[in-house]
All heavy atoms as an XYZ file, in Angstrom:
633
protein
N     107.019    142.303     94.488
C     106.184    142.172     95.664
C     106.974    142.489     96.936
O     106.473    143.129     97.832
C     105.627    140.744     95.707
C     104.755    140.469     96.881
S     103.266    141.455     96.801
C     102.484    140.975     98.286
N     108.204    142.060     97.018
C     109.023    142.252     98.215
C     109.375    143.729     98.403
O     109.654    144.159     99.514
C     110.286    141.365     98.156
C     110.938    141.257     99.535
C     111.295    141.911     97.187
C     110.299    140.243    100.397
N     109.340    144.522     97.327
C     109.666    145.940     97.443
C     108.584    146.714     98.184
O     108.858    147.759     98.765
C     109.852    146.552     96.058
C     111.058    145.965     95.333
O     111.955    145.464     96.034
O     111.089    145.992     94.094
N     107.349    146.236     98.183
C     106.249    146.932     98.833
C     106.109    146.570    100.311
O     105.440    147.281    101.061
C     104.928    146.607     98.114
C     104.862    147.273     96.781
C     105.187    146.746     95.585
C     104.477    148.626     96.535
N     105.022    147.656     94.588
C     104.581    148.831     95.139
C     104.054    149.675     97.335
C     104.284    150.052     94.559
C     103.746    150.888     96.756
C     103.860    151.066     95.378
N     106.738    145.506    100.733
C     106.583    145.047    102.113
C     107.023    146.098    103.131
O     106.263    146.395    104.061
C     107.348    143.729    102.318
O     106.877    142.778    101.366
C     107.138    143.190    103.708
N     108.218    146.695    103.024
C     108.609    147.707    104.016
C     107.683    148.932    103.998
O     107.387    149.499    105.051
C     110.023    148.108    103.609
C     110.509    147.034    102.728
C     109.305    146.418    102.100
N     107.217    149.311    102.816
C     106.339    150.476    102.716
C     105.030    150.214    103.454
O     104.546    151.050    104.226
C     106.083    150.827    101.227
C     107.392    151.267    100.578
C     105.020    151.914    101.110
C     107.325    151.414     99.083
N     104.464    149.029    103.265
C     103.204    148.683    103.921
C     103.403    148.586    105.427
O     102.597    149.127    106.210
C     102.642    147.361    103.350
C     101.466    146.870    104.162
C     102.245    147.545    101.897
N     104.461    147.914    105.867
C     104.687    147.739    107.300
C     105.002    149.057    107.995
O     104.523    149.318    109.098
C     105.786    146.722    107.566
C     105.348    145.307    107.352
C     106.234    144.368    106.842
C     104.066    144.892    107.656
C     105.841    143.051    106.650
C     103.656    143.583    107.467
C     104.550    142.667    106.964
N     105.818    149.902    107.389
C     106.166    151.190    108.003
C     104.929    152.087    108.063
O     104.695    152.768    109.067
C     107.322    151.870    107.232
C     107.511    153.306    107.664
C     108.604    151.075    107.426
N     104.120    152.080    107.009
C     102.885    152.867    107.023
C     101.944    152.376    108.116
O     101.365    153.178    108.864
C     102.195    152.795    105.655
O     103.114    153.215    104.643
C     100.962    153.666    105.618
N     101.786    151.071    108.230
C     100.914    150.500    109.256
C     101.438    150.846    110.654
O     100.676    151.231    111.536
C     100.826    148.987    109.088
C     100.010    148.306    110.145
C      98.640    148.432    110.159
C     100.623    147.550    111.133
C      97.880    147.817    111.132
C      99.872    146.929    112.117
C      98.496    147.061    112.112
N     102.736    150.734    110.839
C     103.334    151.050    112.131
C     103.124    152.516    112.482
O     102.787    152.855    113.623
C     104.829    150.721    112.102
C     105.533    150.932    113.409
C     106.990    150.518    113.298
C     107.703    150.691    114.612
N     109.092    150.247    114.547
N     103.293    153.411    111.519
C     103.101    154.836    111.763
C     101.648    155.130    112.122
O     101.373    155.920    113.030
C     103.521    155.648    110.542
N     100.718    154.493    111.439
C      99.299    154.697    111.747
C      98.949    154.194    113.148
O      98.256    154.873    113.912
C      98.424    154.002    110.704
C      98.339    154.669    109.344
C      97.607    153.784    108.350
C      97.658    156.002    109.461
N      99.429    153.014    113.494
C      99.118    152.449    114.806
C      99.744    153.284    115.913
O      99.088    153.604    116.910
C      99.583    150.974    114.878
C      99.523    150.450    116.301
C      98.737    150.109    113.964
N     101.020    153.651    115.774
C     101.676    154.453    116.803
C     101.079    155.853    116.894
O     100.919    156.393    117.989
C     103.180    154.532    116.543
C     103.949    153.233    116.780
C     105.411    153.420    116.397
C     103.836    152.780    118.206
N     100.733    156.441    115.760
C     100.107    157.761    115.769
C      98.759    157.728    116.465
O      98.432    158.617    117.266
N      97.954    156.705    116.191
C      96.659    156.567    116.852
C      96.842    156.350    118.347
O      96.139    156.953    119.170
C      95.871    155.395    116.241
O      95.764    155.597    114.831
C      94.494    155.276    116.844
N      97.788    155.505    118.716
C      98.055    155.250    120.124
C      98.520    156.504    120.854
O      98.091    156.776    121.979
N      99.393    157.288    120.222
C      99.860    158.524    120.849
C      98.721    159.524    121.007
O      98.616    160.195    122.032
C     100.997    159.139    120.033
C     102.301    158.395    120.167
S     103.716    159.248    119.445
C     103.225    159.454    117.773
N      97.856    159.608    120.001
C      96.723    160.525    120.091
C      95.842    160.182    121.280
O      95.491    161.048    122.087
C      95.901    160.486    118.796
C      94.608    161.237    118.899
C      94.597    162.621    118.843
C      93.409    160.563    119.073
C      93.394    163.323    118.942
C      92.216    161.250    119.181
C      92.214    162.628    119.109
N      95.470    158.903    121.414
C      94.595    158.516    122.506
C      95.290    158.595    123.866
O      94.648    158.895    124.882
C      94.011    157.122    122.267
C      92.903    157.131    121.249
C      93.049    156.490    120.041
C      91.729    157.803    121.506
C      92.035    156.510    119.107
C      90.697    157.835    120.586
C      90.849    157.183    119.369
N      96.600    158.357    123.914
C      97.334    158.489    125.176
C      97.363    159.949    125.629
O      97.130    160.252    126.802
C      98.752    157.960    125.024
N      97.627    160.856    124.706
C      97.653    162.274    125.047
C      96.255    162.736    125.458
O      96.082    163.472    126.431
C      98.189    163.110    123.866
C      99.678    162.806    123.664
C      97.969    164.593    124.088
C     100.250    163.359    122.388
N      95.237    162.293    124.733
C      93.859    162.659    125.065
C      93.483    162.141    126.451
O      92.863    162.860    127.241
C      92.898    162.097    124.017
C      91.452    162.474    124.227
C      90.590    161.851    123.142
C      89.134    162.177    123.272
N      88.564    161.961    124.569
N      93.848    160.920    126.772
C      93.520    160.344    128.072
C      94.197    161.126    129.194
O      93.577    161.438    130.203
C      93.937    158.877    128.120
C      93.579    158.209    129.408
C      92.388    157.686    129.767
C      94.455    158.011    130.532
N      92.453    157.162    131.033
C      93.704    157.353    131.529
C      95.785    158.324    130.785
C      94.256    157.001    132.757
C      96.319    157.985    132.013
C      95.562    157.329    132.980
N      95.499    161.452    129.016
C      96.208    162.204    130.043
C      95.624    163.610    130.199
O      95.535    164.135    131.313
C      97.701    162.278    129.727
C      98.430    161.029    130.077
N      98.608    160.014    129.189
C      99.019    160.630    131.228
C      99.276    159.039    129.767
N      99.535    159.390    131.016
N      95.239    164.207    129.105
C      94.619    165.538    129.177
C      93.301    165.474    129.937
O      93.025    166.321    130.798
C      94.405    166.071    127.767
C      93.741    167.425    127.726
C      94.449    168.580    128.042
C      92.404    167.555    127.374
C      93.843    169.825    128.011
C      91.791    168.791    127.344
C      92.513    169.916    127.658
O      91.907    171.143    127.645
N      92.495    164.476    129.651
C      91.221    164.315    130.352
C      91.427    164.016    131.834
O      90.673    164.501    132.682
C      90.382    163.211    129.713
C      89.890    163.593    128.322
O      89.901    164.802    128.001
O      89.511    162.676    127.560
N      92.428    163.220    132.153
C      92.711    162.928    133.557
C      93.174    164.183    134.289
O      92.857    164.375    135.453
C      93.782    161.837    133.677
C      93.331    160.477    133.210
C      92.214    159.918    134.047
O      92.236    160.028    135.260
N      91.233    159.325    133.397
N      93.920    165.037    133.632
C      94.396    166.272    134.236
C      93.266    167.231    134.537
O      93.319    167.998    135.498
N      92.227    167.208    133.722
C      91.078    168.072    133.965
C      90.238    167.572    135.132
O      89.571    168.363    135.800
C      90.224    168.157    132.704
C      90.863    168.993    131.610
C      90.105    168.942    130.324
C      88.718    169.538    130.458
N      88.003    169.580    129.172
N      90.270    166.264    135.408
C      89.484    165.699    136.495
C      90.070    166.027    137.865
O      89.346    166.259    138.817
C      89.381    164.172    136.363
C      88.298    163.734    135.431
C      87.897    162.283    135.579
C      88.961    161.292    135.801
N      88.514    159.910    135.689
N      91.394    166.002    137.972
C      92.052    166.170    139.270
C      92.115    167.643    139.672
O      92.633    168.479    138.949
C      93.469    165.595    139.225
C      93.472    164.092    139.069
O      92.474    163.465    139.459
O      94.454    163.559    138.548
N      91.610    167.928    140.852
C      91.647    169.294    141.373
C      92.782    169.473    142.384
O      93.268    170.566    142.585
C      90.313    169.641    142.038
C      89.149    169.600    141.087
C      89.268    170.629    140.011
C      88.077    170.538    139.066
N      88.280    171.246    137.847
N      93.192    168.394    143.032
C      94.229    168.473    144.053
C      95.580    168.127    143.423
O      96.267    167.203    143.838
C      93.885    167.523    145.203
C      94.709    167.800    146.438
O      95.264    168.910    146.533
O      94.788    166.901    147.284
N      95.950    168.886    142.420
C      97.121    168.568    141.613
C      98.434    168.839    142.350
O      99.392    168.077    142.204
C      97.063    169.390    140.335
C      97.885    168.866    139.222
C      97.239    167.661    138.619
C      97.873    167.394    137.290
N      97.706    166.042    136.885
N      98.517    169.894    143.132
C      99.770    170.256    143.797
C     100.189    169.182    144.790
O     101.376    168.835    144.878
C      99.619    171.597    144.506
N      99.238    168.638    145.525
C      99.551    167.591    146.504
C     100.051    166.328    145.799
O     101.009    165.695    146.251
C      98.304    167.289    147.330
C      98.539    166.412    148.507
C      97.270    166.286    149.341
C      97.510    165.445    150.569
N      96.288    165.301    151.357
N      99.421    165.991    144.692
C      99.854    164.812    143.940
C     101.232    165.026    143.325
O     102.056    164.108    143.295
C      98.840    164.483    142.852
C      97.548    163.940    143.375
C      96.552    163.677    142.267
O      96.762    164.080    141.126
N      95.472    163.003    142.599
N     101.492    166.227    142.816
C     102.800    166.515    142.227
C     103.905    166.398    143.272
O     104.988    165.864    142.982
C     102.813    167.910    141.609
C     102.080    167.957    140.292
O     101.802    166.920    139.692
N     101.752    169.155    139.841
N     103.666    166.892    144.488
C     104.669    166.765    145.549
C     104.926    165.305    145.887
O     106.072    164.904    146.088
C     104.198    167.518    146.799
C     104.533    168.983    146.787
C     104.380    169.591    148.164
N     103.044    169.401    148.714
C     102.047    170.254    148.590
N     102.230    171.367    147.919
N     100.869    169.995    149.136
N     103.866    164.511    145.949
C     104.025    163.095    146.272
C     104.811    162.375    145.178
O     105.681    161.546    145.471
C     102.660    162.444    146.460
N     104.528    162.701    143.930
C     105.247    162.065    142.820
C     106.712    162.484    142.828
O     107.609    161.648    142.623
C     104.574    162.415    141.471
C     105.439    162.004    140.307
C     103.216    161.743    141.376
N     106.975    163.770    143.065
C     108.360    164.227    143.114
C     109.125    163.600    144.274
O     110.294    163.236    144.138
C     108.407    165.750    143.207
C     108.080    166.504    141.928
C     108.007    167.993    142.196
C     109.096    166.204    140.851
N     108.468    163.474    145.422
C     109.109    162.848    146.574
C     109.428    161.383    146.281
O     110.534    160.906    146.580
C     108.204    162.961    147.799
C     108.891    162.565    149.086
C     107.984    162.747    150.302
N     107.481    164.106    150.421
C     106.191    164.438    150.364
N     105.276    163.507    150.197
N     105.814    165.686    150.498
N     108.490    160.668    145.688
C     108.728    159.259    145.350
C     109.823    159.131    144.298
O     110.671    158.240    144.386
C     107.435    158.624    144.856
N     109.820    160.033    143.327
C     110.872    160.004    142.308
C     112.246    160.276    142.894
O     113.244    159.669    142.493
N     112.308    161.195    143.855
C     113.578    161.485    144.528
C     114.086    160.297    145.314
O     115.289    160.010    145.330
N     113.157    159.595    145.978
C     113.555    158.402    146.733
C     114.082    157.317    145.797
O     115.083    156.656    146.107
C     112.375    157.872    147.538
C     112.009    158.727    148.720
C     110.799    158.166    149.453
C     110.367    159.060    150.588
N     109.170    158.554    151.271
N     113.420    157.133    144.670
C     113.868    156.120    143.707
C     115.234    156.495    143.146
O     116.119    155.638    143.009
C     112.829    155.952    142.575
C     113.383    155.129    141.427
C     111.562    155.318    143.122
N     115.433    157.775    142.828
C     116.731    158.218    142.300
C     117.836    158.038    143.333
O     118.942    157.595    143.000
C     116.641    159.676    141.859
N     117.556    158.369    144.594
C     118.551    158.203    145.650
C     118.889    156.726    145.854
O     120.067    156.367    146.006
C     118.044    158.809    146.950
N     117.873    155.873    145.841
C     118.121    154.436    145.990
C     118.952    153.912    144.824
O     119.868    153.095    145.016
C     116.803    153.678    146.079
N     118.667    154.394    143.607
C     119.434    153.962    142.438
C     120.896    154.364    142.560
O     121.796    153.562    142.284
C     118.824    154.550    141.164
C     119.578    154.210    139.920
C     119.499    152.935    139.380
C     120.373    155.157    139.298
C     120.200    152.612    138.246
C     121.080    154.849    138.158
C     120.992    153.567    137.624
N     121.146    155.599    142.991
C     122.530    156.069    143.136
C     123.259    155.265    144.210
O     124.418    154.874    144.022
C     122.554    157.580    143.443
C     123.930    158.038    143.870
C     122.081    158.366    142.235
N     122.588    155.006    145.325
C     123.225    154.213    146.382
C     123.526    152.791    145.918
O     124.599    152.245    146.207
C     122.346    154.193    147.626
C     122.272    155.505    148.398
C     121.267    155.391    149.537
C     123.646    155.879    148.932
N     122.584    152.176    145.213
C     122.834    150.831    144.686
C     123.965    150.830    143.662
O     124.779    149.905    143.628
C     121.559    150.270    144.058
C     120.479    149.835    145.042
C     119.201    149.486    144.301
C     120.962    148.655    145.860
N     124.036    151.884    142.843
C     125.108    151.987    141.861
C     126.463    152.135    142.536
O     127.451    151.491    142.130
C     124.840    153.170    140.933
C     125.685    153.283    139.680
C     125.453    152.065    138.791
C     125.339    154.549    138.931
N     126.525    152.950    143.581
C     127.773    153.094    144.331
C     128.163    151.788    145.023
O     129.338    151.408    145.045
C     127.651    154.215    145.354
C     127.646    155.631    144.794
C     127.338    156.636    145.894
C     128.975    155.944    144.150
N     127.179    151.089    145.585
C     127.448    149.796    146.218
C     127.964    148.777    145.220
O     128.901    148.024    145.509
N     127.359    148.754    144.038
C     127.822    147.830    143.003
C     129.245    148.155    142.581
O     130.075    147.257    142.388
C     126.892    147.891    141.793
C     127.263    147.004    140.608
C     127.192    145.533    141.006
C     126.377    147.298    139.431
N     129.558    149.446    142.468
C     130.926    149.839    142.118
C     131.923    149.423    143.178
O     133.020    148.955    142.871
N     131.547    149.588    144.443
C     132.430    149.199    145.538
C     132.650    147.688    145.558
O     133.786    147.218    145.712
C     131.852    149.672    146.871
C     132.691    149.352    148.108
C     134.013    150.101    148.032
C     131.927    149.713    149.363
N     131.580    146.924    145.408
C     131.705    145.462    145.380
C     132.563    145.020    144.202
O     133.414    144.137    144.334
C     130.310    144.804    145.334
C     130.399    143.327    145.014
C     129.586    145.019    146.650
N     132.365    145.639    143.058
C     133.168    145.298    141.880
C     134.633    145.617    142.120
O     135.517    144.823    141.779
C     132.655    146.069    140.660
O     131.273    145.769    140.470
C     133.422    145.698    139.408
N     134.909    146.773    142.715
C     136.284    147.165    142.992
C     136.954    146.173    143.943
O     138.089    145.741    143.715
C     136.315    148.581    143.576
C     137.693    149.082    143.856
C     138.507    149.510    142.818
C     138.181    149.129    145.148
C     139.788    149.968    143.072
C     139.450    149.585    145.414
C     140.257    150.014    144.375
N     136.258    145.795    145.010
C     136.815    144.850    145.977
C     137.048    143.495    145.327
O     138.092    142.861    145.528
C     135.886    144.735    147.207
C     136.288    143.577    148.097
C     135.889    146.034    147.990
N     136.103    143.042    144.531
C     136.245    141.744    143.856
C     137.421    141.745    142.877
O     138.200    140.782    142.831
C     134.950    141.392    143.122
C     134.913    140.031    142.436
C     134.987    138.921    143.471
C     133.664    139.895    141.598
N     137.568    142.837    142.153
C     138.673    142.936    141.199
C     140.009    142.950    141.928
O     140.983    142.336    141.488
C     138.493    144.186    140.304
C     139.765    144.525    139.556
C     137.357    143.971    139.326
N     140.068    143.652    143.071
C     141.310    143.674    143.848
C     141.629    142.303    144.419
O     142.792    141.910    144.482
C     141.200    144.700    144.977
C     141.080    146.131    144.498
C     142.367    146.662    144.053
N     143.121    147.067    145.236
C     144.190    147.799    145.200
N     144.647    148.223    144.057
N     144.830    148.097    146.294
N     140.599    141.559    144.870
C     140.822    140.227    145.431
C     141.343    139.256    144.365
O     142.204    138.425    144.640
C     139.525    139.671    146.029
C     139.200    140.248    147.381
S     137.677    139.653    148.119
C     137.381    138.078    147.417
N     140.819    139.377    143.160
C     141.236    138.486    142.080
C     142.634    138.840    141.602
O     143.372    137.994    141.101
C     140.212    138.529    140.925
C     140.680    137.755    139.716
C     138.861    138.028    141.395
N     143.035    140.108    141.778
C     144.377    140.523    141.418
C     144.474    141.135    140.032
O     145.549    141.116    139.428
N     143.393    141.686    139.520
C     143.446    142.324    138.218
C     144.121    143.691    138.332
O     144.075    144.342    139.379
C     142.032    142.491    137.648
C     141.282    141.190    137.365
C     139.870    141.493    136.930
C     141.978    140.382    136.310
N     144.728    144.129    137.247
C     145.446    145.408    137.237
C     144.450    146.539    136.971
O     143.747    146.544    135.971
C     146.507    145.377    136.139
C     147.373    146.603    136.150
O     147.433    147.278    137.201
O     148.020    146.873    135.121
N     144.396    147.516    137.884
C     143.458    148.622    137.760
C     144.124    149.931    137.383
O     143.497    150.992    137.440
C     142.710    148.817    139.084
C     141.800    147.690    139.515
C     141.216    147.984    140.885
C     140.692    147.488    138.510
N     145.380    149.893    136.979
C     146.073    151.135    136.660
C     145.670    151.629    135.262
O     145.428    150.837    134.361
C     147.581    150.945    136.707
O     147.955    149.921    135.781
C     148.041    150.560    138.098
N     145.623    152.962    135.130
C     145.344    153.559    133.828
C     146.644    153.672    133.052
O     147.696    153.901    133.630
C     144.708    154.939    134.001
C     143.306    154.889    134.483
C     142.982    155.348    135.752
C     142.293    154.373    133.683
C     141.687    155.312    136.193
C     141.005    154.331    134.119
C     140.688    154.796    135.385
N     146.581    153.552    131.737
C     147.816    153.657    130.940
C     148.417    155.038    130.955
O     147.872    156.031    131.148
C     147.384    153.291    129.519
C     145.911    153.136    129.528
C     145.438    153.243    130.924
């Protein structure tokens, strides 16, 4: 009985994910056919994505700087071998 458990669960998971992917793709396709002002929306999405990426890079650099200062204050060795 225990030998069939992974087969049943993997099959069920594949069916559920396959059905979900089908309906997700269908929904996005239908939404794309509805929108006529696509270029304006694409520019807005790209602009927002660029702002998020820039904010992420700045926060990452800030975190690195804070970590570096904290490590220097504590007195840890930062030399490479």
